[in-house]
C-alpha positions, 0 to 999 in steps of 0.5 A: 251761677259760677262753678263753685271754687270748692270743687277745685283741687288743692292748688288748682286755678280757675282759668275759664268758666263758661255757659254755653252761647245765648244761641243755645236758647234762641229757638225757645225765645223766638218761639215764646216772642211768636206766641206773645205777639200772637197772644196779644193780637188774639186779645183784640178780637171779639168772641173767639174764645176757643182761639183765645184758649188754644193761644193761651196754651201755646203761650204757657208751652212756649214759656215752659220751654223757654224756662226749661232752656234757661235752667239748663244753660245756667246749669251748663258749665265748660270749665277750664283749670290749670290741671283739667277741662270739667264739663257739668250740665244738670240740676236734678239729673246731672252729667259730668265729664273731666279730661286731664289736661296731660291726657289731651292729644288734639283739640278741633273746633268747627264753625259754620258761617252763621256761627261765625257771625255770631261768636259761637261754635262746637269744640272736639277734644280727643283724649287718651281715655276710653271714650275717645273724642268729646265734643261740646256745642255751642262754645263762646269763641271756640278758637280762643278757647282752643288756644287758652287750652293749649297754653295751660297744657303747655303751662301744666307739662312745665310745672309736671317737669319742675316737680320731677325735677325738684324731687330728683334734685332733693333726692340727690341731695338726701343721698349726698348727705347721708352718704358724706362722712361726719366731722370728726368732733373735738377730742378726735380732732386733738387726737389727730393733731397729736399724732401730727405733733408726734410724727414731726408735721406740726411743732408742739407750740402749733399743737397747744395753740390749736388745742385751746382753739379747739377746746375754747369751742366746746 
């Protein structure tokens, strides 16, 4: 079950969509396997009806636990976008966390020896929010996820700087356009040429030639 694209903001890109590592339901799968093997062994016995009933109840319970853990696994998302980190879990009772990239301070990951062998670990994100640090368990390859979050934080910072710079440049251009004096229209230019002619700065011939040129633009 992928994270829904319609839950993203405009111009927001999906970078990572992770379910927990398969170790998340390994314990329930192990119990189910033992229950299946035990049930198969009990079925080979003659009699022992009470034991068969107990094993059947155990098998049903193990199957129910495995299904419940699998549903939780499918409905749990650790999502990284170009703008934020999102955590969602649950189908009926839901839980969600969103951390904007610009508010993240530090990211830690923790792996024990067997977790390193299996490729999972825990991720802890410290942010400038009222909740402080958030811990996310059973993350696949947490060191790579940590690195990807830092890369997206850097890209997000560059985008923010470009938006601010673009806004400043647009404001300056608008101010300059508003402050620039309007060019004189053609009649005003002819009056200015006439003044130059009367003052002897241009000859009557030059005045007539320029006047004809200006009138030709109208």
